[in-house]
N, C-alpha and C positions, 0 to 999 in steps of 0.2 A: 425576520422571523414570522411570519404568518401565524396569525392566531390559529390557525385549524393546526399548525404543526407546534403550539405553543399547547393546545389541549391534547396533541397526541403524545408528544413529551410528561405533562402533568398527570396523565391516567395512565402510563406507564411506570412511572414513580409511584405511585398512590399503590396500581396492583402492584408491585414487587414489592413494597413495603408489608401489605394486608400478607401477601403469599408467605414470604420469610416470618411475621411476626405470629402468623395461623399455627403453619410446620413446627416450628421449636415450642412453641405451648401446646399442641398436641404431641408432641416428643416429651415435654417435660412434664406433662400432666399440672400445671401450677394450679389452675380453677379447683382441678379435681381433690387434691389434695390440701388447697385451700379452706373450701367448701366443706372438707371431711373432717379438718383440724377444728374448723368452726363449731360444729355440730356436734363434735366431743367436748369442747366446751360448755355449748349450749346444756348437754343432755350429764351437768354433774352436779353434784347437792351445793359444792361450796361456790360456785364460780354462778350460779345462775339465781336470782330469787325468785324466780318465775316457776322454775322446777321446784327448788325447796318448799316454796308455798305451797304446788299440789301433794310432795310427798308429804307434806307433815299433815292437811286437810285433802285428800283425796275428791275431785270435785263428782269422780266417776260413782253411780249406787251402787252400794252391793245387797244383794239381795238373797237372806239366807233360805231355805225349803227344807223342811223336815217333813221326812216321809217314814210312818211307820209301819210294823206288820202286826197285824191283829191277830192270835189266835183263835181257833175258831174250836180246838176237837183236843182242848188240852188234859181232860182225863183219859182219853181213847190213846194218847199218848205215853200218859205217865205210866196209864197199864199194861203197853207194850203192843196192845190191838192193833196200833195203827202212827203212820211217820204221821208228824206235827202240821198243821195246815193252816198256811198264813194268808189274809188278805192285805192286801198294801192299803195305809189310809193314809191322805193328804194331797197337797202340800197344804205346810200349814206354813206361812211366809212371812217373813221378817226382815223388816230394813236394819242394815247392819251398819253404825256408825263404826268408822276404826280412826280417829284422827291418832296422829305420835304426840306425845308430849314429855316434858323434859329432856326436850332437843339440845344439845352441849356438844359444838364441836371440839376435837381431840387432834392433837399433832399436828400444830397448826395448817386443818383443814382437811388432813388427809383420811382421817374418820368421825364420826359422829355417834353421838350415843342417843336412844330414846326407849321410851315404852310406847305399847300398842295396846291401850285398853280398847275393849269392844263393846259397845251396847247394841240392845237390839229394839224394835220397835214393832207391834204387831200389824200386818196388812190384811184387815179382813176380806178388802177386794181382793186378794191374789191367792186367797185362803177357799177350800173347800168347807170349811165349817168352822165352829169354833171351840177352841182348844178344851176353853173353862168349862163346856158342858161335853161334847163327845168322851166317850168311853173308852178305855185301850186295853187288853188282856196282853200281857206277854210277861216273860221269864221274869221272877221274883230276884234281882240280881243283890240284892244284901243278903239274902239268903243261902243264893250259889255262892258269895265271898265268904261268907261263914264257915259254909263247908268245904272250900276251898283251902282254909287258916288251918283246920281241924286236922287236915292229911299228915302235918305231924306227930298228933296226940296217938294214943292207945285207943284200940277199938273201944275200950270200956269207956274213957272219955268221951268218946265222940257218941256213943248211944246214950248217955245223959244228956249232950248237950242236945242232941233229936228228939230227946221227949219232951225236954226243958219247951224247945221252939215247938211242936205241936203242939204244948196245953195251952200257948200265948195264940193258939187258932192262924200260924202264921204256913201258907203252901207257897209249895213250887211257881205258882203262876199268882198273879193278883193283878188287879182290874183296878184302875186310877184311869182320871182326865188325863189328856193329853198335856194340859198348862201341870197338873204334878209330876207325871212323870217329868216331864221337859225341865221346868225350870224347880221343882221340888218341894217336898213336904215331910212331914214328919214320921218318918217311918218306926213303928211300933217295936220291932228287933235293933234294928240301931238305935232306939231311946231306952231299951236296957242294956245294951253293952254301954253305953253312954253311961250310966249309973256304975258300970264295975271299971271301962276305963273313957276319964274324961276327955284324954285327948281325939276320943272315936265320936264323930260327929250324928248328931239325932236325926240330922236329915240327908233327905236323898234325892236326886237329881241328875240326870243326865248332863245339865246344864244348868249347875247348880251351883252359885258364886262366880257364876261365869259372865254375868252382865253388869260390865262397867270395871272389867276385870281385863289385866293383860295377859300374855302367856311367857311371860319373863321380859327381862332386861338384855336389850340388844347391842352391841357394837358393831358399825356397819362401816366400810370402805367408802369416800364417798368419788373414786373416781381421779382425784386430782394427780396422785402419783401415776397413774397406769389407769386408759378407760377401761380395759379388760376388765378390772377388778370393780368396778361400781355397783354399788349396793349389793356384794358380796358382804358375809355375816366374819365377823372377824370374833366377836367372845358372844356368846350368849349364857346368861346368868352366872357370868365371870369366868367360864369356861370355855376352850376352843377343843375341848376333844370329850365326849361323854366315858361314861364307863358302865354302862347296864348291859354292853352286848359284849358276846365273847371272843371279839377280834381287835383291832386297831382299826381297819379299815372301817367297819360297820359303827365303829362310835364316833368318826370324823365327823364334824361339821362341815360341810360343803355347799355351795353354792348363796343364791339371796331366800330373803324372805317370797319370793314370788310374785312381790310386786311391781319390781325395776330388776332390767338384765342391763348388759351392756351393748352398746352400738356396734352397729353392723355382723349382726348374725347372720353366719353361714349355716349352708344347708347339710352340712356334715357336724358339725360340733354336736355334743349332749351336753344340755342345759339342767345346772344340781338347783335342787330347791331342795331348804329344810324344811323340815313340816313338825312344828312342835307338838301337834297333836299325836300325830304320829311317834314321834320319838328317834327319827333316823330322818335323812337325807335321803329322796330318792332324784331320779335323773328321767328326763325327757326327750325323746330322740324327733328328729323332724318327721311329718309325715305329707303334708301335700300345701301345695301354694293355696290362699284362698284371699278373700277379700269382704273387708265391713267398711259399712257406710263410704265406700269408696277408696276404704284408704286397704293396699296391699299389702298384705301379711304372711305370715309362715306361719303352720301348724304345726305345734310340740307339744306331744302327746307320752305318757311312761308306757314303754315296748310291754311286751307280756313277761324280759327277764327279770323286771323288780322286783315281782313278788314272785318267780319262777322257784323250785324246790332247789336245793342245793345241787343234785344231781344233774339240774340243767343249768344253773351256773352256781357254781364252784363258790362266786364272791357272795353269797346270802348264806353261805353257810355259818358268818358270825354272827346272824340272828338268830341261829337258834338258841335256847335258853332254858336249861343247862346246853352246854356245848353236845351237838348230836342228838338232843330234844328237838326233832323238826316236826315242822307240820308241811301239809302236802301244796302243790301250786295255787297262788292265786289269796291267799293268806297271812298273816303276820298276828303273830303274839305280841300285844304291848303290854301285858302284865306286870313287866319288869320294869315298865316307868310310872305304872297306877296301881296304888296299894289298892287290894282288894279282892274285887272278883278276876276270874282267868277270861278276860277280853281277846278279842280278837277282832282287826282289822282286814276289811279287803272290798274291794269294787261295789257297787250297788248289786243285789242278785248274783251275787258271785262271778262278774263278768269277769272274763278271764283265767278262772279260779278252774280247778278241779273238776272235773264231771261228777266226783264223790259227794259233794256239797252240792251241788245243784242239786242232784236227785232226792238227796236226806229230806231234802222242807217241798213241801209242795204249794206251788205258789208261786215259786222262782221263776222270770221270765228274764234272762240279760238280753242285751242289745244295746251296741254298739252308741246307737244315736241318742239313746235315754241314759246310757249308764257308761260313759266314757269320761276321764278327766283329761282335758286337752287346754293350751292354752294359744291364744293368736295374736301374738309379736309381731308388728314392722320391724322389718328387718333392719332399715336404716337407722331410727332410732332405737331399737331395742324394748320399747314402750307397748304393754299388753293394752291390744285393742279389745279383745273378748277373753274371758278367763270363765271356766267353768271347773271347778272343783268335786267331787263327788267322792265320797268316804262312804262305808258301811259298818257301823257297831254290829259288832257278833260278841255271845256270850259261850263259853264252853259247857253242855250237861253232860255230865257221865255219872255213871256210877260210885254213890262213895260207901266204904261198909259204913256199916252202922247208922244209917240212913234209909230206914225201907222205905221213902218214897221214891228213892232213887232204883231201885234193887232191878226193872227192867228196862233201863235204860242203857242203850250203847251209847259212846261218846258221839257229841251230836256237835256240831258248830250253829248256834240258831243266830237268826237273824234276829235282830230288836228295831233298829231305825237307819235311815242312810239321809244323809244331806247333800241338797244340793245348791253349791254356794257359787254366783251368777255376778259378772260383772262386765259389763258394752260399757264402752268409751261414752262419752254424751255430746251433743250434736255441737257445743261451743268448743268442745277438746277435738273434736273431730276436723272442725275449720282451721285451725291452728295447726294441727299435725297438717292439714292435707297444703296447707299455705307453705309451711317449713319444706314439704316432699317437693314442690313447686320451685319452688327457688334453687333447692337442689338435686334438681331435675335440669334448669335450664342454665345454671350458673357451669357447670363442667363443660358444656356446649359451644359457649363463647369460642372456643378456638376453632370450631365447625362453624359457627356464624361468619368467624372473620374471613378463613378459607373459601367459606361462599361467595362472601360479597369481592374476595380477589378474584374470585373465578368468572365474575360475573364482569370484574372491571376486565380481565383476559379476556373474555370474548368481547368488549365494547371495542377494547383496544387494535385486535386482531382484525375487528369491521371499520373503524376510522382508518387504520390502515391501507385495507384494501380501498375504501373508498378513495384515500387521498391519490391511490398510484392509478385508479379507474383515472380520477380528474384530470390529475396532471397530461395521462396518457390521450386524452378528448383535449385540454389544451392543445397538447403538441399537433392531432390531425388536423384540429383549426387552423393553426400556424401556417401550416404547409400547405392547404387549401388554399389559404388567402395569398401566400407567396406566389403558387402556380398559377392565380387565378390575374395576380399582377402582373407577373411576368407576361403571360400571353395578351393581357391588353396592350404593354409595354408595344411588345412586337406588331402589333396591329396598327397602332399610330405613327411607328417610322417605318414602314413601309413607302415603297417609289410604284408611281403607277406607267407603268407600260407604256413604253414610247412609240407610236406608231412610223411604219415605214413611209409612207406615202410620204410627197413632197409638197412642201406648204404652200408650190405652185400650183397645184392643181386647181383646175376650173373648180372642186367641190371644197376647196379649204377655201378660196376666197368666198365664195356664196355663204358659207354657216358660218362665215369666221365673223364675230358680230364687231360691230364699229367701238373706235378706241375715244374715249374723248373724255374731257375734263383733264384730270389729274392722275386719270388712273394709270399706272406703272404698271406693264408686263413685261413677260420672259418671253417675248416673242420675235419668230426671225428678223432678218433687216434684208432689205433687199441691198444687193451688192451696190455699189457708187461707180457711175460710171468715169471716168476720168477725158 
């Protein structure tokens, strides 16, 4: 067997092997399954120390921006002469640190206990002013809280309380620095109530006692048993279900805390987040594909039905407390889980809310770009690449019999402030993410690479076979030509010379006949001997 034949056979064997292996791997999807299982194991708290470390101490910087609504015409509003007019102040930006503490694995690593204290550091370079200097005029929430608590008392008692509060110089609106209003100050009304009821704190602030504290004790699923459960909340403060709302569905604690999600997200699924500050779970739906720092992502955002009125979304009827006492579209009363004032939450500037709430306040300009809450999640890993949580705090102001300050008031949901909590993946984490996604993209394509190599070898094999046949045909042609030439040459060499008819005795013959001498022997005619 020639070298050429050996090369052809070897190429054919390797080609057949690659094609068969490639087709088998492509049909069975071995590499795809292998990399998927690897990613599922990688993105679990119990299996991967790197993931656990980033979960305990998130490397992604989180910024909390506070925007306030400064009231410019409080007297006209209380007198019933005009709608309230507000101007937006902010942002006042703080860096938020949120490490997890007391991390303890439970039930063979399938669950993990943790608390999540938050601390805030002011960032002047990212703020519009000094919160300790800038003054803010806003509704007096302690006063409104007291009036709200007096609803169950008689008109006579409410009148006495109103006179007492008036004698203290407490008004429906107050002016304080941004820092005081945010982080707390000693309120004269709260201090007086503290002397009567020691359990009432004499300090008031929207973020009072929230710097360095956590929102509760959580038990999370690690994803060890089922990757779809990764990050889901098992219990919050020891309970699996709340009891504030008027239906079992509304009281359910669903989803994660918003920091992690399961791998291999689908555009068709709804993602659930439990928001402790809202006292409820909300869901997010797919919006569109996007990209952050070169990383592909799905954008999820709360659809309009999250805060829709019960006539639009019957599932929201359970958030009416007491049952049947419902607000309109786009707002949620959370005073059931917050003692004191009738607090209402919404999206900033009443985005996605009923038009009546927007029109009741001059200065509201809702728009999607600035006021939408959304999460950009990498669908393969489920990791948040960019997050923007926006929520507005409002208070209900209405007429209360016995309090003459409120006699011209119609029920108004009054905006106080809104927060813009943002986070974007850092560069180091983005690089690691892109490396993981590159591996995830290349490895499942190995069968196609093998098939491609087999196809190339098949083309080479076909070329070699064709060249080999062409060479054999050329060799046969050459052999035939040489044989024919050899035959023709042999025939010429063995031909006889024609014999003359003339007699050798002719004079011409003897004349031209050369002389014979020496040992020259020739086949010449011999004369007949005479007897």
